[in-house]
ROSE-4610 file (N, C-alpha, C; in Angstrom, 1 decimal, always signed):
// ROSE-4610
residu = [M/M/M/M/M/M/P/P/P/R/R/R/T/T/T/G/G/G/H/H/H/R/R/R/I/I/I/C/C/C/T/T/T/R/R/R/P/P/P/R/R/R/D/D/D/R/R/R/G/G/G/L/L/L/G/G/G/M/M/M/N/N/N/D/D/D/L/L/L/K/K/K/C/C/C/E/E/E/A/A/A/R/R/R/S/S/S/S/S/S/S/S/S/D/D/D/K/K/K/E/E/E/D/D/D/Q/Q/Q/S/S/S/K/K/K/H/H/H/A/A/A/D/D/D/G/G/G/P/P/P/Q/Q/Q/R/R/R/I/I/I/L/L/L/V/V/V/F/F/F/H/H/H/Q/Q/Q/N/N/N/G/G/G/R/R/R/G/G/G/E/E/E/S/S/S/K/K/K/I/I/I/Q/Q/Q/G/G/G/I/I/I/R/R/R/T/T/T/F/F/F/G/G/G/E/E/E/G/G/G/L/L/L/F/F/F/K/K/K/L/L/L/E/E/E/T/T/T/V/V/V/S/S/S/I/I/I/D/D/D/V/V/V/P/P/P/L/L/L/P/P/P/P/P/P/L/L/L/L/L/L/D/D/D/D/D/D/A/A/A/S/S/S/E/E/E/Y/Y/Y/L/L/L/P/P/P/S/S/S/D/D/D/I/I/I/Q/Q/Q/A/A/A/D/D/D/L/L/L/V/V/V/L/L/L/D/D/D/F/F/F/L/L/L/R/R/R/H/H/H/P/P/P/D/D/D/L/L/L/S/S/S/Q/Q/Q/D/D/D/L/L/L/A/A/A/V/V/V/L/L/L/C/C/C/R/R/R/N/N/N/K/K/K/G/G/G/I/I/I/P/P/P/M/M/M/V/V/V/A/A/A/S/S/S/G/G/G/K/K/K/K/K/K/Y/Y/Y/H/H/H/V/V/V/E/E/E/G/G/G/T/T/T/I/I/I/T/T/T/P/P/P/L/L/L/T/T/T]
num = [1/1/1/2/2/2/3/3/3/4/4/4/5/5/5/6/6/6/7/7/7/8/8/8/9/9/9/10/10/10/11/11/11/12/12/12/13/13/13/14/14/14/15/15/15/16/16/16/17/17/17/18/18/18/19/19/19/20/20/20/21/21/21/22/22/22/23/23/23/24/24/24/25/25/25/26/26/26/27/27/27/28/28/28/29/29/29/30/30/30/31/31/31/32/32/32/33/33/33/34/34/34/35/35/35/36/36/36/37/37/37/38/38/38/39/39/39/40/40/40/41/41/41/42/42/42/43/43/43/44/44/44/45/45/45/46/46/46/47/47/47/48/48/48/49/49/49/50/50/50/51/51/51/52/52/52/53/53/53/54/54/54/55/55/55/56/56/56/57/57/57/58/58/58/59/59/59/60/60/60/61/61/61/62/62/62/63/63/63/64/64/64/65/65/65/66/66/66/67/67/67/68/68/68/69/69/69/70/70/70/71/71/71/72/72/72/73/73/73/74/74/74/75/75/75/76/76/76/77/77/77/78/78/78/79/79/79/80/80/80/81/81/81/82/82/82/83/83/83/84/84/84/85/85/85/86/86/86/87/87/87/88/88/88/89/89/89/90/90/90/91/91/91/92/92/92/93/93/93/94/94/94/95/95/95/96/96/96/97/97/97/98/98/98/99/99/99/100/100/100/101/101/101/102/102/102/103/103/103/104/104/104/105/105/105/106/106/106/107/107/107/108/108/108/109/109/109/110/110/110/111/111/111/112/112/112/113/113/113/114/114/114/115/115/115/116/116/116/117/117/117/118/118/118/119/119/119/120/120/120/121/121/121/122/122/122/123/123/123/124/124/124/125/125/125/126/126/126/127/127/127/128/128/128/129/129/129/130/130/130/131/131/131/132/132/132/133/133/133/134/134/134/135/135/135/136/136/136/137/137/137/138/138/138/139/139/139/140/140/140/141/141/141/142/142/142]
x = [+82.8/+82.3/+83.2/+82.7/+83.6/+83.1/+84.7/+84.1/+83.1/+82.7/+81.4/+82.4/+82.0/+82.5/+81.7/+81.2/+80.1/+80.4/+79.6/+79.7/+78.6/+78.7/+77.5/+77.6/+76.1/+75.2/+74.7/+75.1/+74.7/+74.0/+72.4/+72.5/+71.7/+71.3/+71.2/+69.3/+68.1/+67.5/+67.8/+67.3/+67.7/+66.6/+65.6/+64.5/+64.9/+66.0/+65.8/+67.0/+67.6/+68.3/+69.6/+71.1/+72.4/+72.8/+72.0/+73.0/+73.7/+74.2/+74.9/+73.9/+72.9/+71.7/+70.6/+70.7/+70.3/+70.3/+71.5/+72.7/+71.2/+70.8/+70.5/+71.3/+71.5/+72.5/+71.8/+72.3/+71.9/+72.9/+73.0/+74.4/+73.8/+75.3/+75.4/+75.9/+75.5/+77.0/+77.5/+78.5/+78.9/+79.9/+80.3/+81.4/+82.7/+83.9/+84.9/+85.4/+85.0/+84.6/+83.8/+82.5/+81.7/+81.8/+82.7/+83.2/+84.1/+84.5/+85.5/+84.9/+83.8/+83.5/+83.0/+82.5/+82.7/+81.1/+81.1/+79.4/+79.5/+78.0/+78.0/+78.7/+79.0/+80.1/+81.8/+82.2/+83.4/+83.9/+84.7/+85.3/+85.0/+84.7/+83.6/+84.8/+84.1/+84.8/+85.2/+85.6/+86.3/+86.4/+86.5/+86.8/+87.0/+88.2/+88.6/+89.7/+88.5/+88.9/+89.9/+91.4/+92.1/+92.4/+93.5/+93.8/+94.9/+96.1/+97.5/+97.9/+98.1/+98.0/+96.9/+96.3/+95.0/+94.1/+94.8/+94.0/+94.7/+95.9/+97.0/+96.6/+97.3/+97.0/+95.9/+94.7/+93.4/+93.7/+93.9/+94.4/+95.4/+96.8/+97.2/+96.9/+95.8/+94.7/+94.2/+93.3/+92.5/+93.1/+94.9/+95.7/+96.2/+96.3/+97.2/+96.4/+95.5/+93.9/+93.4/+93.0/+91.6/+92.1/+93.6/+94.0/+93.3/+93.4/+92.3/+90.5/+89.9/+89.1/+88.1/+88.9/+88.5/+88.9/+88.0/+89.0/+89.2/+90.2/+90.8/+90.9/+90.6/+90.7/+90.8/+91.7/+92.5/+92.0/+91.5/+92.0/+92.6/+93.3/+94.2/+94.0/+93.7/+93.5/+94.6/+96.0/+97.0/+97.7/+96.1/+96.4/+96.0/+96.6/+96.2/+94.7/+93.8/+93.3/+92.2/+91.3/+90.6/+90.0/+89.9/+89.1/+87.9/+86.8/+85.7/+85.7/+85.3/+85.0/+83.5/+82.9/+82.0/+80.6/+82.3/+81.6/+83.1/+83.3/+83.9/+84.2/+83.5/+83.6/+84.8/+85.3/+87.0/+88.1/+87.6/+88.5/+87.8/+86.4/+86.2/+85.6/+85.7/+85.6/+83.5/+83.4/+81.8/+80.9/+82.0/+80.9/+81.7/+81.2/+81.9/+81.4/+82.1/+81.7/+82.8/+81.7/+82.6/+80.7/+81.1/+80.6/+80.1/+81.3/+81.1/+82.7/+82.2/+82.7/+83.8/+84.8/+85.4/+85.8/+85.7/+85.7/+86.8/+88.6/+89.2/+89.6/+89.0/+88.8/+89.0/+89.8/+90.4/+89.0/+88.5/+88.1/+86.2/+85.8/+84.3/+83.8/+84.2/+83.3/+82.9/+84.5/+84.9/+84.3/+84.1/+83.4/+81.6/+81.5/+80.1/+79.4/+80.3/+79.8/+80.2/+81.2/+80.9/+80.3/+79.9/+78.6/+77.3/+76.7/+75.8/+76.2/+77.3/+77.4/+76.9/+77.5/+77.4/+75.9/+75.1/+73.4/+73.2/+73.5/+72.5/+72.9/+74.1/+74.2/+74.2/+73.2/+73.0/+73.9/+75.2/+76.3/+76.5/+76.7/+77.2/+78.3/+78.5/+79.7/+79.5/+81.4/+81.4/+82.4/+82.0/+83.0/+83.0/+83.9/+84.3/+84.2/+83.7/+84.0/+83.2/+82.4/+82.0/+80.6/+80.4/+79.0/+77.8/+78.3/+77.2/+75.8/+74.7/+74.3/+73.3/+74.0/+73.2/+72.8/+71.9/+71.2/+72.4/+72.4/+73.2/+74.9/+74.9/+76.4/+76.5/+77.1/+77.2/+78.6/+78.2/+79.3/+79.6/+80.2/+80.8/+81.5/+81.5/+82.3/+83.9/+84.7/+86.1/+86.3]
y = [-174.3/-173.1/-172.1/-171.9/-170.9/-169.5/-168.6/-167.4/-166.2/-165.3/-164.7/-163.7/-163.7/-161.8/-161.7/-159.9/-159.7/-158.6/-158.9/-158.3/-157.8/-156.3/-155.9/-156.4/-156.8/-157.2/-156.0/-155.6/-154.1/-155.0/-154.2/-154.4/-152.9/-153.2/-152.2/-152.4/-152.0/-152.9/-152.2/-153.2/-153.0/-151.5/-151.3/-150.2/-149.3/-148.6/-147.3/-146.7/-145.5/-144.7/-145.4/-145.0/-145.1/-145.1/-143.7/-142.9/-144.1/-143.7/-144.7/-144.4/-143.8/-143.6/-144.8/-145.3/-146.5/-147.9/-148.1/-148.9/-149.8/-150.8/-151.4/-152.1/-151.8/-152.2/-153.3/-154.5/-154.9/-155.6/-155.8/-156.1/-158.1/-159.1/-160.3/-160.7/-161.5/-162.3/-163.5/-164.1/-165.6/-165.7/-167.2/-168.2/-167.2/-167.1/-167.2/-168.1/-169.7/-170.3/-169.7/-169.3/-168.9/-167.5/-166.8/-165.0/-165.5/-166.0/-166.5/-166.1/-165.1/-164.3/-165.6/-166.6/-167.8/-167.9/-168.6/-168.7/-170.4/-170.2/-172.1/-172.5/-170.9/-172.0/-171.5/-170.9/-170.3/-168.9/-168.8/-167.3/-166.5/-165.6/-164.1/-164.0/-164.2/-163.4/-162.4/-161.8/-160.0/-160.3/-158.8/-158.8/-157.0/-156.9/-155.7/-155.1/-154.1/-153.8/-152.0/-152.3/-151.0/-150.7/-149.5/-149.0/-148.0/-148.5/-147.4/-147.3/-148.9/-148.7/-148.1/-147.8/-147.0/-148.2/-148.2/-149.4/-150.2/-150.2/-150.8/-151.0/-150.1/-149.7/-150.9/-150.5/-150.9/-152.6/-152.7/-154.0/-155.0/-154.2/-154.6/-155.1/-153.8/-154.0/-155.2/-155.2/-156.6/-157.6/-157.9/-159.2/-159.2/-158.1/-158.5/-158.4/-157.8/-157.9/-158.8/-159.3/-160.6/-161.5/-161.9/-163.3/-164.6/-165.5/-166.1/-166.0/-165.0/-164.6/-164.5/-163.6/-163.4/-164.1/-164.5/-164.9/-163.7/-163.1/-161.6/-162.1/-161.5/-161.6/-159.8/-159.9/-158.6/-158.4/-157.1/-157.1/-155.7/-155.9/-154.8/-154.5/-153.0/-152.3/-151.2/-151.5/-150.5/-150.0/-149.9/-149.3/-148.1/-147.2/-146.2/-146.4/-145.3/-145.5/-144.0/-143.9/-142.6/-142.0/-140.3/-139.7/-140.1/-140.7/-141.6/-142.7/-143.7/-145.2/-145.4/-145.5/-146.1/-147.4/-148.2/-149.5/-149.7/-150.9/-150.3/-151.8/-153.2/-154.2/-154.9/-154.4/-154.6/-154.8/-153.7/-153.4/-154.6/-155.2/-155.6/-156.7/-157.9/-159.4/-159.4/-160.2/-160.5/-161.1/-161.9/-162.5/-162.1/-162.2/-161.7/-162.8/-163.6/-164.4/-163.9/-163.2/-162.6/-162.3/-162.2/-161.6/-160.3/-159.7/-157.8/-158.1/-156.7/-155.9/-154.1/-154.1/-153.1/-152.5/-151.1/-150.3/-149.1/-149.4/-148.1/-147.8/-148.2/-147.3/-146.0/-145.7/-143.9/-143.6/-144.2/-144.0/-144.3/-142.9/-143.3/-144.2/-144.0/-144.7/-146.7/-146.7/-148.2/-148.1/-147.4/-147.7/-147.4/-146.7/-147.1/-148.0/-148.9/-149.8/-151.4/-151.2/-152.1/-152.0/-151.1/-151.1/-151.5/-151.6/-152.1/-153.6/-153.8/-155.3/-155.7/-155.5/-155.7/-155.5/-154.6/-154.8/-155.8/-156.0/-156.8/-158.2/-158.5/-159.8/-160.5/-158.9/-159.1/-158.7/-158.6/-158.7/-156.5/-156.9/-155.6/-154.9/-153.6/-153.1/-151.7/-151.6/-150.6/-150.1/-148.3/-147.5/-146.2/-146.1/-144.4/-143.4/-142.2/-141.4/-141.4/-142.5/-141.7/-141.5/-140.3/-139.7/-140.6/-141.7/-142.2/-142.9/-142.8/-143.7/-145.2/-146.4/-147.8/-148.2/-148.9/-149.5/-150.6/-151.3/-151.9/-151.2/-150.1/-149.4/-148.7/-148.9/-147.9/-147.4/-145.5/-144.9/-144.0/-144.1/-143.5/-142.4/-141.1/-139.8/-140.9/-139.9/-140.1/-139.2]
z = [+2.4/+1.7/+1.2/-0.2/-1.2/-0.3/-0.5/-0.2/-1.0/-0.7/-1.6/-2.2/-3.4/-4.1/-4.8/-4.9/-5.2/-6.6/-7.4/-8.8/-10.0/-10.6/-11.0/-12.5/-12.8/-14.2/-14.7/-15.9/-16.5/-17.4/-18.1/-19.5/-20.0/-21.1/-21.3/-22.7/-22.4/-22.9/-24.6/-25.8/-27.4/-27.8/-27.1/-27.8/-27.4/-26.5/-26.1/-26.5/-25.9/-26.9/-26.3/-26.7/-26.5/-25.3/-24.3/-23.6/-22.2/-21.3/-20.4/-19.3/-19.0/-18.5/-18.5/-20.0/-20.4/-19.4/-18.8/-18.3/-17.2/-16.9/-15.5/-15.1/-14.2/-13.1/-11.6/-11.7/-10.2/-10.1/-8.5/-8.0/-7.9/-7.8/-7.4/-7.0/-6.0/-5.8/-6.2/-5.9/-6.6/-6.1/-6.0/-5.4/-6.2/-5.8/-6.7/-8.0/-7.5/-8.6/-9.9/-9.7/-10.3/-10.9/-10.3/-10.7/-11.6/-12.6/-13.8/-15.0/-15.0/-16.1/-17.5/-16.8/-18.0/-18.2/-18.9/-19.1/-19.9/-20.4/-20.7/-21.6/-22.8/-24.1/-23.9/-22.3/-22.2/-21.6/-21.7/-21.7/-22.5/-22.4/-23.4/-24.3/-25.4/-26.8/-27.4/-26.9/-27.3/-28.8/-29.5/-30.8/-30.8/-30.8/-31.0/-32.3/-33.1/-34.0/-34.2/-34.9/-34.0/-35.3/-35.3/-36.6/-36.6/-36.6/-36.6/-35.2/-34.7/-33.1/-32.5/-32.6/-31.6/-31.2/-29.4/-29.0/-28.5/-28.9/-28.0/-26.9/-26.0/-24.2/-24.0/-24.3/-24.0/-24.4/-25.1/-25.6/-24.7/-24.4/-23.1/-21.8/-21.6/-20.5/-20.2/-21.2/-21.5/-21.3/-21.8/-21.7/-20.4/-19.7/-18.6/-17.3/-17.2/-16.2/-16.2/-17.7/-17.8/-18.2/-17.8/-18.5/-18.1/-18.9/-19.1/-18.2/-18.5/-18.4/-19.8/-20.7/-22.1/-23.0/-24.1/-25.4/-25.8/-26.1/-26.8/-28.4/-29.4/-31.2/-31.2/-32.2/-32.8/-34.2/-34.6/-36.2/-36.2/-37.1/-37.1/-38.6/-39.0/-39.7/-40.2/-40.9/-40.9/-41.9/-43.1/-44.4/-44.4/-45.8/-45.8/-46.5/-45.7/-46.5/-47.2/-47.9/-48.9/-47.6/-47.6/-46.4/-46.6/-47.5/-47.5/-48.5/-47.5/-47.8/-48.1/-49.3/-50.0/-49.3/-50.0/-49.0/-48.3/-46.6/-46.0/-45.6/-46.7/-46.9/-47.1/-48.2/-48.2/-46.7/-46.0/-44.8/-43.8/-43.5/-42.5/-42.7/-41.7/-42.2/-42.6/-43.0/-43.4/-42.3/-41.6/-40.5/-39.2/-38.2/-36.4/-36.1/-35.1/-34.0/-32.9/-31.9/-30.9/-29.7/-28.5/-27.4/-27.3/-27.7/-27.4/-28.8/-29.0/-30.0/-29.9/-29.5/-29.5/-30.6/-31.0/-31.3/-31.6/-31.9/-31.4/-33.1/-34.2/-35.4/-35.9/-36.8/-36.5/-37.5/-39.3/-39.9/-39.8/-39.9/-39.4/-40.4/-41.5/-42.1/-42.0/-41.5/-41.4/-39.5/-38.7/-37.9/-38.0/-38.8/-39.1/-39.4/-40.5/-41.2/-40.4/-39.5/-38.2/-37.3/-37.0/-35.8/-36.4/-37.5/-38.3/-38.5/-38.8/-38.7/-37.9/-36.2/-35.0/-34.9/-35.4/-35.0/-35.7/-36.9/-37.7/-37.1/-36.7/-35.8/-34.8/-34.1/-32.5/-31.4/-31.8/-31.2/-30.4/-29.4/-28.8/-28.9/-29.1/-29.4/-28.6/-28.1/-27.1/-28.1/-28.6/-29.5/-28.8/-27.9/-27.1/-28.0/-27.6/-28.1/-29.4/-30.0/-31.4/-31.6/-32.3/-32.6/-33.2/-33.8/-34.4/-33.4/-34.6/-33.2/-34.2/-34.1/-34.1/-33.2/-33.6/-32.6/-32.5/-30.4/-30.4/-29.9/-30.2/-30.3/-29.0/-27.8/-26.5/-27.1/-26.8/-27.1/-25.9/-25.0/-23.8/-24.2/-23.6/-23.5/-23.3/-23.9/-23.7/-22.5]
């Protein structure tokens, strides 16, 4: 018999607000073999957007401690940007394939347009410390 390990599964109903109080968690138990964060399609696909080195330490942490558990891709936007972007499509991909998007972008217009893109694709996004409210985006305090 395989040893059992516990973990928590947290979800947030899409029709509710964006606060952390909306998370619904339940304890689950699984064998070590099952607890490899894999679902039917393979490892969880995480896409990280960062700008000018912001988020590098978090990316390295995911690579170090999540080795083999996640398929990690990064998009780095390191070009000078104007203070106001009317259309961020020049800097963001038109199609995103991921299970989760992490936003470490500095420019608020890029972050806003990325959140809308993720919402339209049905991909959850975590954007720590951001102040915008787009459905499907979790914005925990930093």
